[in-house]
C-alpha positions in Angstrom: -19.4 19.8 -3.2 -16.6 17.8 -1.7 -17.0 15.0 0.9 -14.7 14.2 3.6 -13.7 10.9 5.1 -14.6 10.5 8.8 -13.8 7.2 10.4 -12.6 6.3 7.0 -12.5 3.2 6.5 -15.9 4.8 6.6 -17.7 8.0 5.8 -19.8 10.1 8.1 -23.4 10.7 7.1 -24.1 13.1 9.9 -21.1 15.4 10.0 -19.5 16.1 13.3 -16.6 17.8 11.6 -18.4 20.9 10.3 -19.2 22.0 6.8 -16.9 21.2 3.9 -16.9 23.1 0.6 -17.0 19.6 -1.0 -20.0 18.4 1.1 -22.5 21.2 1.4 -25.9 20.0 0.7 -26.1 16.2 1.0 -27.2 13.8 3.7 -23.6 14.5 4.8 -20.5 12.6 4.7 -16.9 13.4 5.2 -16.7 7.3 2.8 -16.5 3.0 3.4 -16.4 -0.5 2.2 -19.5 -2.2 0.9 -21.6 -1.1 3.9 -24.3 -3.1 5.5 -27.5 -1.4 6.6 -26.5 -1.9 10.2 -23.2 -0.1 9.5 -25.2 2.9 8.2 -27.3 3.0 11.4 -24.1 2.8 13.5 -22.6 5.8 11.6 -25.7 8.0 11.9 -26.0 7.2 15.6 -22.2 7.7 16.2 -22.2 11.1 14.5 -24.8 12.5 16.9 -23.3 10.9 19.9 -19.5 11.3 19.4 -19.1 15.0 20.3 -20.4 14.2 23.8 -19.5 10.6 24.4 -16.4 9.8 22.5 -18.0 7.0 20.6 -20.6 4.3 20.4 -22.7 3.7 23.5 -22.4 0.4 25.3 -23.2 -0.9 28.8 -20.4 0.0 31.1 -18.2 -3.0 31.7 -17.2 -4.2 35.1 -13.9 -2.5 34.5 -15.5 0.8 33.5 -18.0 0.6 36.4 -15.5 -0.3 39.2 -15.6 2.3 42.0 -17.6 4.8 39.8 -21.1 6.3 40.0 -22.9 9.1 38.3 -22.2 12.7 39.2 -22.7 13.8 42.7 -21.9 17.5 43.1 -22.5 17.4 46.8 -19.9 14.7 47.6 -17.3 16.2 50.0 -13.8 15.7 48.4 -11.1 14.2 50.3 -7.8 16.1 50.7 -5.6 15.0 47.9 -2.2 16.3 46.8 -0.9 16.3 43.3 2.2 14.4 42.4 4.0 16.1 39.5 4.6 14.0 36.3 8.2 14.4 35.3 9.0 11.3 33.4 7.4 12.0 30.0 9.6 11.1 27.0 7.1 12.2 24.3 8.9 14.8 22.1 8.6 15.3 18.4 7.4 12.5 16.1 8.7 9.1 15.0 8.6 10.2 11.3 11.4 11.7 9.3 11.5 15.5 9.2 9.3 17.0 6.5 11.4 19.4 4.3 8.9 22.3 3.9 6.4 24.2 5.9 3.6 26.6 4.9 4.7 30.2 5.2 1.8 32.7 5.4 1.7 35.5 2.9 -0.7 38.5 3.2 -0.5 38.2 7.0 -3.1 40.9 7.5 -5.8 39.2 5.5 -8.0 36.2 6.1 -11.0 34.9 4.2 -14.0 33.0 5.4 -14.2 29.5 4.1 -12.4 30.1 0.8 -12.7 27.6 -2.0 -10.6 29.0 -4.9 -7.2 30.5 -5.3 -5.9 31.6 -8.7 -4.3 34.4 -10.7 -4.9 36.2 -14.0 -2.5 36.2 -17.0 -0.5 39.4 -17.3 -1.3 40.5 -13.7 0.4 40.0 -10.4 -2.9 39.8 -8.5 -4.2 36.7 -6.7 -8.0 36.0 -6.7 -9.8 34.2 -3.9 -13.3 33.0 -3.9 -15.2 32.3 -0.7 -17.8 29.5 -0.4 -20.4 32.1 0.4 -20.1 33.7 -3.0 -17.8 36.7 -2.7 -14.7 36.8 -4.8 -11.8 39.1 -3.9 -8.5 40.2 -5.6 -5.3 40.9 -3.8 -2.5 43.3 -5.0 1.1 42.3 -5.3 1.9 44.1 -2.0 1.9 41.3 0.5 1.6 43.8 3.4 -1.8 45.0 2.2 -4.6 44.9 4.8 -7.5 45.0 2.4 -8.8 42.6 -0.2 -10.7 44.2 -3.0 -14.2 42.8 -3.9 -14.1 41.4 -7.5 -17.6 40.0 -7.8 -20.4 38.7 -5.5 -21.9 35.5 -7.1 -25.0 35.8 -4.9 -25.9 38.9 -6.9 -25.7 36.8 -10.1 -28.2 34.3 -8.6 -30.5 37.1 -7.5 -30.5 38.5 -11.1 -31.2 35.0 -12.4 -34.1 34.6 -10.0 -35.5 37.9 -11.2 -35.2 37.0 -14.8 -36.6 33.5 -14.6 -39.1 33.8 -11.7 -37.6 30.6 -10.2 -37.4 30.4 -6.4 -33.7 29.5 -6.2 -30.9 30.1 -3.6 -27.2 30.5 -4.0 -25.1 27.6 -2.8 -21.3 28.0 -3.5 -18.5 29.1 -5.8 -16.2 26.3 -7.0 -14.2 27.6 -9.9 -12.7 30.7 -11.4 -10.5 31.0 -14.5 -9.2 33.8 -16.7 -9.0 33.7 -20.4 -5.5 33.3 -21.8 -6.0 36.6 -23.6 -7.4 38.3 -20.6 -5.2 41.3 -21.0 -7.0 42.0 -24.3 -10.5 40.6 -23.9 -11.0 41.0 -20.1 -13.0 37.7 -19.9 -13.1 35.5 -16.8 -15.2 32.4 -16.2 -16.9 31.6 -13.0 -18.5 28.3 -11.8 -21.2 28.7 -9.1 -24.0 26.5 -7.8 -27.6 27.2 -6.8 -30.5 25.1 -5.8 -34.3 25.1 -5.4 -35.3 26.9 -2.3 -38.0 24.2 -2.0 -35.8 21.2 -1.7 -38.7 18.8 -2.2 -38.3 19.7 -5.9 -35.0 17.7 -5.9 -31.8 18.7 -7.6 -31.9 21.6 -10.0 -31.1 20.4 -13.5 -29.0 23.5 -14.4 -27.8 24.3 -10.8 -24.1 23.9 -11.6 -23.5 26.9 -13.9 -20.4 28.2 -15.7 -20.7 31.8 -16.9 -18.5 34.4 -18.6 -18.0 37.8 -17.1 -16.3 40.9 -18.3 -13.7 42.6 -16.0 -13.1 46.3 -15.8 -9.7 47.7 -16.7 -9.6 49.6 -13.4 -7.3 49.0 -10.5 -8.6 47.1 -8.6 -10.5 45.2 -11.2 -14.2 44.4 -10.8 -16.7 42.3 -12.7 -19.8 43.8 -14.2 -22.7 41.5 -13.2 -24.7 42.7 -16.2 -22.0 41.3 -18.5 -22.8 37.7 -17.3 -23.3 35.2 -20.2 -24.2 31.6 -19.4 -21.8 29.1 -21.0 -22.7 25.7 -19.8 -24.7 24.1 -17.0 -25.4 20.7 -15.5 -27.2 19.0 -12.6 -26.7 20.5 -9.2 -26.0 17.9 -6.5 -23.6 16.6 -3.9 -20.6 16.2 -6.1 -20.5 19.2 -8.5 -16.8 19.4 -9.4 -16.7 22.9 -10.9 -12.9 23.4 -11.3 -12.1 25.6 -14.4 -8.7 25.6 -16.2 -7.6 26.8 -19.6 -5.3 24.3 -21.3 -2.3 25.0 -23.5 -4.6 24.4 -26.5 -6.7 27.4 -25.5 -9.7 25.2 -24.6 -11.6 25.5 -21.4 -11.5 22.4 -19.3 -14.2 21.8 -16.7 -14.6 19.2 -14.0 -17.9 17.7 -13.0 -18.8 15.2 -10.2 -21.4 12.4 -10.2 -24.1 14.7 -8.8 -24.8 12.4 -5.8 -24.2 12.5 -2.1 -21.4 10.5 -0.3 -23.7 7.5 0.1 -25.0 5.5 -1.6 -22.2 5.4 -4.3 -23.2 7.0 -7.5 -27.0 6.9 -7.0 -27.6 8.5 -10.4 -25.5 5.8 -12.2 -23.6 8.7 -13.8 -20.0 7.5 -13.7 -20.1 5.4 -16.8 -22.9 7.3 -18.6 -21.5 9.5 -21.4 -25.0 10.7 -22.3 -24.8 13.5 -19.7 -22.1 15.9 -18.4 -21.6 14.3 -15.0 -18.5 12.5 -13.7 -16.3 14.0 -16.4 -13.7 16.4 -17.5 -15.3 18.5 -20.2 -13.4 20.3 -23.0 -15.0 23.2 -24.9 -13.9 26.0 -27.2 -15.1 29.4 -25.9 -13.4 31.4 -28.7 -15.3 29.9 -31.6 -18.9 29.5 -30.3 -21.5 27.6 -32.2 -24.6 29.4 -33.3 -26.9 30.1 -30.3 -24.2 29.0 -27.8 -21.3 30.5 -26.0 -19.0 27.6 -26.9 -18.4 25.0 -29.5 -17.3 21.4 -29.2 -13.7 20.8 -30.5 -13.7 18.4 -33.5 -11.0 16.2 -31.9 -13.0 15.6 -28.7 -13.2 11.8 -28.3 -17.0 11.2 -28.4 -18.2 13.7 -31.0 -19.1 10.8 -33.4 -20.6 8.5 -30.7 -24.4 8.3 -30.9 -26.0 9.5 -27.8 -22.8 10.8 -26.2 -22.1 14.4 -25.0 -19.4 15.7 -27.3 -18.1 18.0 -24.5 -16.6 15.0 -22.6 -12.8 14.6 -22.7 -12.5 11.9 -20.0 -15.0 10.3 -17.6 -15.5 7.9 -14.8 -14.7 10.4 -12.0 -16.5 10.6 -8.6 -15.8 14.1 -7.4 -12.8 15.7 -9.1 -11.6 18.3 -6.7 -9.1 20.7 -8.3 -7.1 20.1 -11.5 -4.1 21.8 -13.2 -1.9 21.8 -16.3 1.8 21.1 -16.1 3.2 24.3 -17.6 6.1 22.4 -19.1 4.6 19.2 -20.5 1.0 20.4 -20.9 -0.3 17.3 -18.9 -3.6 17.6 -17.1 -3.6 16.4 -13.5 -6.8 15.8 -11.4 -7.4 14.9 -7.8 -10.6 12.7 -7.5 -12.2 12.4 -4.0 -12.7 8.8 -3.3 -15.5 6.9 -1.6 -14.5 4.3 1.0 -11.0 3.2 0.6 -9.0 5.3 -1.8 -8.2 8.8 -2.8 -7.1 9.1 -6.4 -4.9 11.2 -8.7 -5.1 10.9 -12.5 -2.9 12.2 -15.3 -5.8 12.8 -17.7 -5.7 11.6 -21.3 -8.2 11.9 -24.1 -11.1 9.3 -23.8 -9.8 7.9 -20.5 -12.4 6.0 -18.4 -11.4 6.1 -14.7 -13.8 3.5 -13.6 -16.3 5.1 -11.2 -18.6 3.7 -10.1 -17.7 0.2 -11.3 -14.5 0.7 -9.3 -13.1 3.1 -6.8 -9.5 2.9 -7.9 -8.4 -0.7 -7.1 -11.6 -1.5 -5.2 -14.7 -3.0 -6.9 -18.0 -1.2 -6.2 -20.8 -1.6 -8.8 -19.1 -4.0 -11.2 -22.6 -5.3 -12.2 -23.3 -2.0 -13.9 -22.5 -1.5 -17.7 -19.1 -0.1 -18.5 -18.7 3.1 -20.6 -17.4 3.1 -24.2 -13.7 2.9 -23.4 -11.5 0.6 -21.2 -10.9 1.5 -17.5 -7.6 3.2 -16.7 -5.8 2.7 -13.4 -5.1 5.7 -11.2 -1.7 7.4 -11.5 -1.5 7.6 -7.7 -3.8 5.9 -5.2 -3.8 7.0 -1.6 -5.3 4.5 0.9 -7.6 5.8 3.6 -5.0 4.9 6.2 -3.1 8.0 4.9 -5.7 10.4 3.5 -9.4 10.9 3.2 -10.2 13.7 0.8 -7.7 14.6 -1.9 -7.0 18.1 -3.2 -5.5 18.2 -6.6 -2.3 20.3 -7.0 0.4 21.3 -9.4 3.6 20.1 -11.0 6.2 22.4 -9.5 8.0 24.4 -12.1 9.3 27.2 -10.0 12.9 28.1 -9.4 13.0 28.7 -5.6 13.1 25.0 -4.6 15.1 22.9 -7.1 14.5 19.8 -5.0 10.8 20.0 -5.9 11.4 20.6 -9.6 9.1 18.3 -11.7 7.2 16.9 -8.7 3.4 16.8 -8.6 2.5 18.4 -5.3 -1.0 17.6 -4.0 -2.7 17.3 -0.6 -5.4 15.8 1.5 -8.2 17.9 3.1 -8.9 15.6 6.0 -5.4 14.6 7.2 -3.8 17.9 6.0 -0.9 16.0 4.6 0.8 17.3 1.4 2.8 14.9 -0.8 5.0 15.1 -3.8 5.6 12.5 -6.5 8.4 12.8 -9.0 7.2 13.0 -12.6 9.7 11.9 -15.3 8.1 11.5 -18.7 5.5 8.7 -18.3 7.0 7.5 -15.0 5.7 8.6 -11.6 7.8 8.0 -8.5 6.8 7.1 -5.0 5.0 9.7 -3.0 6.6 11.4 0.0 5.4 14.0 2.4 6.9 17.4 1.5 5.0 20.0 3.6 4.2 19.9 7.3 0.5 19.1 7.8 -0.5 22.4 9.5 -3.1 23.7 7.0 -6.3 22.3 5.5 -5.6 22.8 1.8 -8.7 23.4 -0.2 -6.8 24.7 -3.3 -3.4 25.1 -4.7 -2.2 27.8 -7.1 0.9 29.0 -8.8 2.1 32.5 -9.6 3.5 33.7 -12.9 7.0 32.3 -12.0 5.6 28.9 -11.2 6.0 29.2 -7.4 3.4 27.2 -5.4 0.8 28.5 -3.0 -1.7 26.8 -0.7 -5.1 28.0 0.4 -6.1 27.1 3.9 -9.9 26.6 4.4 -9.8 26.6 8.2 -8.0 29.9 8.7 -8.8 31.4 5.3 -5.2 32.2 4.7 -2.7 31.9 1.8 0.6 30.3 2.2 3.8 29.9 0.2 6.5 27.3 1.1 9.6 27.6 3.2 12.3 25.1 4.2 12.0 23.7 7.7 15.6 22.7 8.4 14.0 20.5 11.0 16.0 18.3 13.3 15.0 14.6 13.3 13.4 13.1 16.5 13.1 9.6 15.0 15.8 8.2 17.1 14.5 9.5 20.4 10.8 9.0 20.0 9.5 6.1 22.2 9.1 3.0 20.1 7.9 0.9 23.1 5.2 1.8 25.6 7.8 1.2 28.4 9.9 4.0 27.0 7.1 6.7 27.1 7.3 7.5 30.8 3.6 7.1 31.2 3.9 3.8 33.2 6.3 2.8 35.9 5.6 -0.9 35.3 4.4 -1.8 31.9 3.9 -5.4 32.8 1.6 -4.4 35.7 0.1 -1.5 33.7 1.0 0.8 36.6 0.8 4.5 36.0 3.8 6.7 36.6 3.5 9.2 39.5 1.5 12.2 38.3 -0.3 10.2 35.6 -4.0 10.1 36.7 -6.6 7.6 35.8 -10.1 8.9 34.8 -13.4 7.4 33.8 -16.2 8.6 31.6 -20.0 8.4 31.6 -20.6 6.7 28.3 -17.7 4.5 26.9 -17.7 3.7 23.3 -18.2 0.2 21.9 -14.9 -1.5 20.9 -15.6 -5.1 19.9 -16.3 -6.2 23.5 -13.1 -4.6 24.7 -12.8 -2.8 28.0 -10.8 0.4 28.5 -8.6 2.0 31.0 -8.0 5.7 30.6 -5.2 8.0 31.9 -4.1 11.6 31.6 -0.6 13.0 32.1 0.1 16.8 32.3 3.8 17.6 32.7 5.0 19.4 35.8 2.7 21.9 37.3 0.7 22.4 34.1 -3.0 23.1 34.3 -5.9 22.5 31.9 -7.9 25.8 31.6 -11.6 25.7 30.9 -13.1 28.8 29.4 -16.7 30.0 30.3 -17.3 30.7 26.6 -15.6 29.5 23.4 -12.4 31.4 22.6 -11.1 32.1 19.1 -7.9 30.3 18.2 -5.4 32.7 16.5 -5.0 32.2 12.8 -7.8 29.6 12.7 -11.6 29.4 11.9 -12.0 27.3 15.1 -12.8 28.1 18.7 -11.9 26.2 21.8 -13.3 25.8 25.3 -10.3 24.1 26.8 -6.6 25.0 26.8 -4.0 22.2 27.4 -0.4 22.6 28.3 2.2 21.5 25.7 3.1 17.8 26.0 -0.1 16.7 27.6 -0.7 13.0 27.0 -3.9 11.0 27.1 -3.7 7.2 27.1 -6.3 4.4 26.7 -5.5 0.7 26.9 -8.0 -1.7 25.4 -8.2 -5.3 26.8 -10.3 -8.2 25.4 -11.5 -11.4 26.9 -10.1 -14.3 24.8 -12.8 -16.5 26.3 -16.0 -14.5 26.3 -17.6 -14.2 29.7 -14.4 -15.1 31.5 -12.7 -11.9 32.9 -9.6 -14.0 33.8 -8.9 -14.5 30.1 -8.7 -10.8 29.4 -5.5 -9.6 27.7 -4.3 -6.2 26.8 -4.4 -5.7 23.0 -3.8 -2.1 22.2 -2.8 1.2 23.9 -3.7 4.4 22.2 -1.9 7.7 23.0 -2.7 11.3 22.1 0.1 13.7 22.4 -0.3 17.5 22.3 2.8 19.2 21.0 1.7 22.7 21.9 -0.1 23.2 18.5 -1.6 20.0 17.3 -2.7 16.6 18.8 -1.0 13.5 17.3 -2.2 10.0 17.7 -0.1 6.9 18.2 -0.9 3.2 18.7 1.1 0.6 20.6 0.4 -3.1 20.1 0.9 -5.4 23.1 3.2 -8.4 22.8 2.1 -12.0 23.6 3.9 -12.0 27.0 2.0 -8.9 28.1 5.2 -7.3 29.1 5.3 -4.4 26.7 3.7 -2.8 23.6 5.4 -1.8 20.3 4.7 1.3 18.3 2.5 0.5 15.4 3.5 1.6 11.9 2.1 4.9 10.7 -0.1 3.1 8.2 -1.7 0.9 11.0 -1.8 -2.9 11.2 -4.1 -5.8 12.0 -3.9 -8.9 14.1 -6.0 -12.1 14.0 -7.1 -13.3 17.4 -8.7 -16.7 18.2 -11.6 -16.1 20.6 -13.5 -18.8 22.5 -17.1 -18.1 22.0 -19.9 -20.6 23.1 -22.1 -19.1 20.4 -19.6 -19.7 17.6 -19.3 -22.9 15.5 -17.0 -25.3 17.3 -16.9 -22.9 20.2 -14.4 -20.5 18.8 -14.0 -17.9 16.1 -11.3 -15.8 14.4 -11.4 -12.1 15.2 -9.5 -9.4 13.2 -8.4 -6.5 15.3 -7.4 -3.3 13.5 -4.7 -1.1 14.9 -5.5 2.4 13.6 -3.0 4.4 11.5 -1.9 7.9 12.5 -4.4 9.3 10.0 -7.2 7.1 11.4 -6.7 8.8 14.8 -6.9 12.4 13.4 -10.0 11.8 11.3 -12.0 11.9 14.5 -9.6 13.8 16.8 -9.8 17.0 14.7 -10.5 20.6 15.4 -14.3 20.4 15.1 -14.9 18.5 18.3 -11.8 20.1 19.9 -9.8 16.9 19.2 -10.8 15.1 22.5 -13.9 13.1 22.4 -14.0 11.8 25.9 -11.9 14.1 28.1 -14.6 16.7 28.3 -17.0 18.1 30.9 -20.1 15.9 30.0 -18.0 12.8 30.1 -16.0 13.6 33.2 -18.8 14.9 35.4 -19.3 11.8 37.5 -18.0 10.2 40.7 -14.7 8.3 40.6 -12.7 6.4 43.2 -9.7 8.4 44.2 -7.3 6.8 46.7 -10.2 4.8 48.2 -12.7 7.7 48.3 -15.5 8.2 45.9 -15.9 11.8 44.9 -16.8 14.0 42.0 -14.2 13.7 39.3 -14.3 17.3 38.1 -14.0 18.6 41.7 -11.1 16.3 42.4 -9.2 17.2 39.2 -9.6 20.8 40.0 -8.4 20.2 43.6 -5.3 18.5 42.3 -4.6 21.5 40.1 -5.1 19.6 36.9 -8.3 21.6 35.9 -9.2 25.2 36.3 -12.7 26.8 36.4 -14.9 23.7 36.7 -18.5 23.8 38.1 -19.7 20.3 38.8 -23.2 21.4 39.8 -23.6 23.5 36.7 -21.6 21.6 34.2 -23.5 19.0 32.0 -23.1 15.3 32.4 -23.8 12.6 29.8 -26.3 10.0 30.9 -25.6 6.3 30.7 -26.6 5.0 27.3 -29.8 3.0 27.1 -29.3 -0.5 25.7 -32.6 -2.2 25.0 -31.1 -5.7 24.4 -28.2 -7.7 23.2 -26.6 -6.8 19.9 -24.7 -8.9 17.5 -20.9 -8.3 17.2 -21.2 -7.4 13.5 -23.3 -4.4 14.5 -20.2 -2.9 16.0 -17.4 -3.1 13.4 -14.0 -2.3 14.9 -13.2 0.3 12.2 -16.1 2.5 13.1 -14.8 3.1 16.5 -13.6 6.7 16.8 -10.2 5.4 18.0 -10.2 7.8 20.9 -7.4 7.7 23.4 -9.3 10.4 25.4 
């Protein structure tokens, strides 16, 4: 299982983002700092609430309440006319052009929640495993409309249940590899997971299972379920690993996770324990099996002589290694390890290496009080902070011929942010990472063909993609670097909206460190937001939508904070968040207000922070230091993602209330429809979020800034 970062900084325990192949059966988490119990409670509460409310509940501020009441479907709307918004300057992005984009192959075929993409030596077929257990093969003809069933792993679990009498259920497929001599012996190796049907029995001790199967010589090839031979197994749990790769030495390498959920970190204390198979890269010889087994332990494995250690271990100290590969030129093994709170990690794996989990998560200390394993801790080859990514997918060193500019680069991605990077690899040196592929697919696996060309497997749409050059034109120079340049406001100093930009309010504002919020929406020209009576499928995607926005729609939220608590006159604007819809994706940007309150500057893509001095009668000496975090671009998209349809507050339950329009209080949905901004609303029939119940005062530390969903909408 793989977990995903949510408000990461922090991990979700109750997942609003939908199931991930890496986080299937835990208490849920797509990870954080050293969390306090109050933080945990906040996260659990937030996850249930966010899809409707856009964040943590709090009493409505005076600013939020002004001129607003609960929904009143019978209010007679005043006659209003829409002013068209024509001043938007949001086009493109402030980042340099990304050189490549995913190019779909097999355009007539899509899989359901795929987890594995690979090929077989001596063949030109691709093989795709679905999370649900079915494995398919694809012929070389990219125009084919049919994938051929190769094996159904659920049948293997059914046969195991019949043989053992255990009441078990299939869970997922995580790995598939073909023997280097596949053309002769027809062997493939499959890693699948099963669990006790009665989950009160806990984790199944052999629930992560690697088996050998024999493949028919037919075209298309199929596996014979009766040929299944168990090779090796270990504890089923949250982090299973399960990637299978044959190395240039002919040995089978297998990844395993720590067997735990996303939180708490490493509850089984497996990371530094070499007496079991967890948290490791295993190396076994399947060609020269020991008596009574389907494999032997190579004599040069590092811990074969260490008392109490599992000789299968090649390297250890990994949390949840999600995909690995061998460089076909150097033979180096590369692994992507899904991090916990702050870091995503990539390792160039060496014999006997200890990667530190759970004493450390890359550079961060976690459980340093625990005993270390038998070898020193090795730093990550690449560490990606959670301001940039949240759930790494290991990739390949590119050795193809089509794109010479990628030659020798390790290409890897991030499940959560959909970003794909490359780092140059020259001998022992690794260069700085840079984005190389547009972030339009959620890469669950990478693969290469016989020529070394790279392919991506998209979990969302279930599609396979190669790479194509973008030849994109840069928009860096024209993207608005100041709020005054966006065209959203006519007077930035006065925070006055441009004609056609409409203020709106919501039923249940989120908590944001005592800050109050002003919200606006701008739809260019005569564009209209369409509401569908039932969810509509999005083409080439696993997702559905209930709302359709015109291209270049913008939502804006400005957060203000009292510098002297309880004194509204001391309130100052701190941050303006903007969501921009480019016609395909929503992108989030943050602007930080200057000291003069005349304008706000675009925050760096990695985010920023600012220390404020607040006068607080409850603080020592009457004041305290307050660190305000400006979210990174990735922070925005961790919550504004396809599962909740990106927008956490501009939705029917939040908008169905009365609002003051030009001096008249009337239902907000009715008015937005009258203005031509919304289509197909039904205020009397549409739901409305109730005002959150607050039973008493709460301490500021119960609402940490970084668990805010950062919503601009």
